[in-house]
Structure formats: C-alpha cells, structure tokens
C-alpha positions in Angstrom: 0.0 0.0 0.0 1.3 3.4 -0.9 1.4 6.4 1.3 -1.3 8.1 -0.8 -3.6 5.0 -0.5 -3.0 5.0 3.3 -3.9 8.7 3.5 -7.2 8.0 1.6 -8.0 5.1 3.8 -7.4 7.1 7.0 -9.5 10.0 5.6 -12.3 7.5 4.7 -12.2 6.0 8.2 -12.2 9.5 9.8 -15.2 10.5 7.7 -17.0 7.3 8.7 -16.3 7.9 12.4 -17.5 11.5 12.1 -20.7 10.4 10.3 -21.2 7.7 13.0 -20.9 10.3 15.7 -23.5 12.4 14.0 -25.9 9.5 13.8 -25.3 8.5 17.4 -25.9 12.1 18.5 -29.1 12.3 16.5 -30.3 9.1 18.0 -29.5 10.4 21.5 -31.4 13.6 20.8 -34.4 11.7 19.6 -34.4 9.6 22.8 -34.1 12.7 24.9 -37.1 14.3 23.1 -39.2 11.1 23.7 -38.2 11.1 27.4 -39.0 14.8 27.8 -42.3 14.4 26.0 -43.2 11.6 28.5 -42.0 13.7 31.4 -44.2 16.7 30.3 -47.2 14.5 29.8 -46.7 12.9 33.2 -46.5 16.3 34.9 -49.7 17.5 33.3 -51.6 14.4 34.3 -50.1 14.7 37.8 -51.3 18.3 38.1 -54.8 17.2 36.9 -54.7 14.4 39.5 -53.9 16.8 42.3 -57.0 18.8 41.5 -59.0 15.6 41.7 -57.3 14.7 45.0 -58.5 18.0 46.4 -62.0 17.0 45.6 -61.6 13.7 47.2 -60.3 15.4 50.4 -63.0 18.1 50.3 -66.0 17.1 48.2 -67.5 20.6 48.6 -64.8 21.8 46.1 -66.4 19.6 43.5 -69.4 22.0 43.5 -67.2 24.8 42.1 -67.9 23.2 38.7 -71.5 22.1 39.3 -71.7 20.2 36.0 -69.1 17.8 37.4 -71.4 16.7 40.2 -74.8 17.3 38.7 -76.3 13.9 39.3 -74.3 13.1 42.5 -76.3 13.0 45.7 -73.7 12.5 48.4 -70.2 13.3 49.4 -69.3 9.6 49.3 -70.4 9.5 45.6 -68.3 12.6 44.8 -65.3 11.0 46.6 -65.7 7.7 44.7 -66.0 9.5 41.4 -62.9 11.6 41.8 -60.9 8.8 43.4 -61.7 6.6 40.3 -60.6 9.5 38.1 -57.3 9.6 40.1 -56.8 5.9 39.5 -57.5 6.4 35.8 -54.9 9.3 35.7 -52.2 7.1 37.1 -52.9 4.3 34.7 -53.0 6.8 31.8 -49.4 7.8 32.7 -48.4 4.1 32.7 -50.3 3.4 29.4 -48.7 6.5 27.7 -45.3 5.5 29.0 -45.7 2.0 27.6 -46.9 3.4 24.3 -43.9 5.6 24.0 -41.4 2.9 25.0 -40.6 4.3 28.4 -42.3 1.6 30.4 -41.5 -2.2 29.9 -44.1 -4.7 28.9 -44.0 -6.7 32.2 -44.6 -3.6 34.3 -47.4 -2.5 32.0 -49.1 -5.9 32.1 -49.1 -5.8 36.0 -50.9 -2.5 35.8 -53.3 -3.6 33.1 -54.2 -6.7 35.2 -55.0 -4.5 38.2 -57.0 -2.1 36.0 -59.1 -5.0 34.8 -60.0 -5.8 38.4 -60.8 -2.1 39.0 -62.9 -2.0 35.8 -65.2 -4.6 37.3 -66.2 -2.2 40.1 -69.6 -0.5 39.9 -68.2 2.9 41.0 -65.5 2.8 38.3 -68.0 1.7 35.6 -70.3 4.5 36.7 -67.5 7.1 36.4 -66.6 5.9 32.9 -70.2 5.9 31.8 -70.9 9.4 33.1 -70.9 12.2 30.6 -69.0 14.5 32.9 -65.8 15.8 31.3 -62.8 13.4 31.6 -59.6 14.7 30.1 -57.8 11.8 28.4 -56.0 11.0 25.2 -58.5 9.8 22.6 -56.5 6.6 22.0 -56.4 5.9 25.8 -60.2 6.6 26.1 -60.8 4.0 23.3 -58.4 1.6 25.0 -60.4 2.0 28.3 -63.7 1.6 26.5 -62.4 -1.7 25.0 -61.2 -2.8 28.5 -64.7 -2.2 29.9 -66.3 -4.1 27.1 -64.1 -7.0 27.7 -64.5 -7.0 31.5 -67.6 -8.2 33.2 -69.0 -6.1 36.0 -68.4 -7.4 39.5 -71.1 -9.5 41.0 -72.7 -8.1 44.1 
C-alpha cells in the first residue's frame, strides 16, 4: 500500500467515524425528546390528578364546577367518582409511557391486570359511563372503553 492510499484510507475512516458520531448524536437527541415528552405528559396528568385529589379530600370543592357533580347525591359518591378518576390518571401515565417505549411490557401488564380488576367495580364503571368531562388522550379513552367491554361487572 502506498502512502497516498493509506492517507485516503485514513480519511475515509475518519469520515465514517464523524458520520457515525453524528448518527449517534441524532439518536440520543431523539431519545431525549421522547423522554422529555413523556415527562411533560406525566407532569400535566399529575397536576390534573392533584385537582381531583383536592375534591376527594374536600367534596365541597367539586361544586365549584357544578356540572361535574350534577347527578351526584352524596359526598361519598363525589369522593368515589374523583378517586376513580385519580386511579385512571395514574394508569394513563403508565399506558402512555408504555406506548412511547418508556415503560417495559411486564410492568405495564401488571398495571393492566390491576385495572381490569378495578374496571369490574360498579363505581369505576359509573365514572366511565358518566358524561362528565374526563380529560384523556383519545386513544387511551378508546383503550379503556375496550377494556370495559371485555371486562364483566363485579357480582354483588
């Protein structure tokens, strides 16, 4: 091999190394963006859940938005409704994290199994059937509707 051929070879290797570094950096940036997107989503749902938690702790706060409690007749019913919404919020974070590759399959399956048990409960089914405003991703809402259709109500 001549000196000129060696120089060309080293230049080619250097160029490939630089291109590989750019590809690696781009991949890392994409992963960072996905993780940040999940973190932002989680924070928003967490804040929403805190508002629901306040209504569980003090059901009179639910009357601030009267349409949220229009058909509810007791503080226990208000607490159950907002407690179920809190449970749904936590599961939505888990579901979204799984959808975006941030949560492993086995952990998601354990949550899904627990949510199927909760979906049997009358108070949860009543919350899901109500036409009160629930803030959820449309795909998650469809996922939960499918879960309810596949899950039989608990026997009294």
